C-alpha positions in Angstrom: -12.9 4.3 -3.6 -14.8 1.5 -2.0 -12.4 -1.5 -1.5 -8.8 -2.3 -2.1 -6.4 -5.1 -1.5 -3.0 -4.2 0.0 0.4 -5.6 -0.5 3.1 -5.6 2.2 5.3 -2.6 1.5 2.8 0.2 1.3 1.2 -0.8 4.6 4.6 -1.4 6.1 5.8 2.2 5.2 2.5 3.8 6.3 2.8 2.1 9.7 6.4 3.2 10.0 5.5 6.9 9.4 2.4 6.7 11.6 0.0 7.1 8.7 -1.6 3.7 8.4 -4.9 5.2 9.4 -5.1 7.0 6.1 -6.1 3.8 4.5 -9.2 3.6 6.7 -10.0 7.2 5.8 -9.5 6.8 2.0 -11.2 3.4 1.6 -14.2 1.7 3.0 -12.6 -1.7 3.0 -9.0 -2.7 3.0 -8.4 -6.4 2.4 -5.2 -7.8 3.9 -4.1 -11.1 2.4 -2.9 -13.7 4.9 0.6 -13.9 3.3 0.9 -10.1 3.6 -0.1 -10.2 7.3 2.5 -13.0 7.8 5.2 -10.8 6.2 4.3 -7.9 8.4 4.5 -10.1 11.5 7.8 -11.7 10.4 10.5 -11.3 13.1 12.6 -9.3 10.7 9.9 -6.7 10.2 10.3 -3.5 12.2 9.0 -3.9 15.8 6.5 -1.0 15.2 5.0 -2.8 12.3 4.7 -6.1 14.1 3.1 -4.4 17.1 0.6 -2.5 14.9 -0.4 -5.8 13.2 -1.2 -7.6 16.5 -4.3 -5.5 16.9 -5.7 -4.7 13.5 -8.1 -1.8 13.2 -11.7 -2.5 12.2 -11.3 -1.2 8.6 -8.7 -3.9 7.9 -10.2 -7.2 6.7 -7.7 -10.1 7.0 -8.4 -12.7 4.3 -6.6 -16.0 3.8 -6.8 -17.0 0.2 -6.6 -20.4 -1.3 -6.2 -19.2 -4.9 -4.5 -20.7 -7.8 -0.9 -21.9 -7.5 0.3 -19.2 -9.9 3.2 -17.1 -8.6 3.4 -14.7 -11.5 7.2 -14.7 -10.6 6.4 -12.5 -7.6 6.7 -12.9 -3.9 3.9 -14.5 -1.8 2.3 -11.2 -0.8 2.2 -9.7 -4.2 0.9 -12.9 -5.7 -1.8 -13.3 -3.1 -2.8 -9.6 -3.4 -3.3 -9.9 -7.1 -5.1 -13.3 -6.9 -7.4 -12.1 -4.1 -8.3 -8.9 -5.9 -9.2 -10.9 -9.1 -11.2 -13.5 -7.2 -13.1 -10.9 -5.1 -13.5 -8.6 -8.1 -11.8 -5.7 -6.4 -10.4 -3.4 -9.0 -7.6 -1.8 -7.0 -4.4 -3.1 -5.5 -2.0 -1.1 -3.3 1.4 -2.1 -4.3 4.8 -0.4 -4.8 7.0 -3.0 -6.5 7.3 -2.3 -10.2 7.1 -5.9 -11.4 4.1 -6.6 -9.2 2.4 -3.4 -10.5 3.0 -4.5 -14.1 1.6 -8.0 -13.5 -1.5 -6.5 -11.7 -2.1 -4.1 -14.5 -1.7 -6.9 -17.1 -4.6 -8.6 -15.3 -6.8 -5.4 -15.6 -6.2 -4.2 -12.1 -5.5 -0.6 -11.0 -2.5 -0.1 -8.8 -1.8 2.6 -6.3 1.5 3.1 -4.6 2.6 4.6 -1.3 3.4 8.0 -2.8 0.0 8.2 -4.6 -1.7 7.4 -1.3 0.2 10.2 0.4 -0.7 12.6 -2.4 -4.4 11.7 -2.2 -4.3 12.1 1.6 -2.7 15.6 1.2 -5.3 16.6 -1.4 -8.0 15.8 1.2 -6.2 17.6 4.0 -5.4 14.5 6.0 -1.6 15.2 6.1 1.1 17.5 4.7 2.8 15.6 1.8 6.2 17.2 2.3 6.3 16.2 6.0 5.1 12.7 5.2 7.7 12.4 2.4 10.4 13.4 4.9 9.2 10.8 7.3 9.2 8.2 4.5 12.8 9.1 3.5 13.8 8.3 7.1 12.8 4.6 6.5 14.3 2.2 4.0 11.7 3.3 1.3 13.3 3.3 -2.1 12.2 5.6 -4.9 14.2 7.5 -7.5 14.8 11.2 -7.0 13.0 11.9 -10.3 9.8 10.2 -9.1 9.9 12.0 -5.7 10.5 15.4 -7.4 7.5 14.7 -9.8 5.3 13.9 -6.8 6.3 17.1 -5.0 5.7 19.2 -8.1 2.2 17.7 -8.6 1.4 18.5 -5.0 2.7 22.1 -5.3 0.7 22.6 -8.6 -2.5 21.3 -7.0 -2.1 23.6 -4.1 -1.5 26.6 -6.3 -4.4 25.8 -8.7 
């Protein structure tokens, strides 16, 4: 995939499990909305996340967006990620929140979540999915056990194919 726009939570969790570099390996361009960067630098964000964001890697493109004053009923990061993707004609948004994903998809965008990113990275040999999932579970990442089991099953089936 060429370019993506990222929301806060997937990048936050990837940083916390020391896998943020996956984005630079999976995508040529990763657009970081200004409101997302501000959320990641918020004093309440984990120290590791704030530190990582102070020196962004070359594959991250910070982008302040003066888009429409439409909130879609979402937080600032999700709203700006969707608006920015639409304005820049970038087809894919990295986003975990269910409501944000639904709004993005209603606007014709493709959404990818943290777990899908980890599955893709495992498929390319960039990491071991089970280890990454264990690291993710040590954070405050929320996902139902049914979803996590389905992801593990897909990874196992792919490996056995």
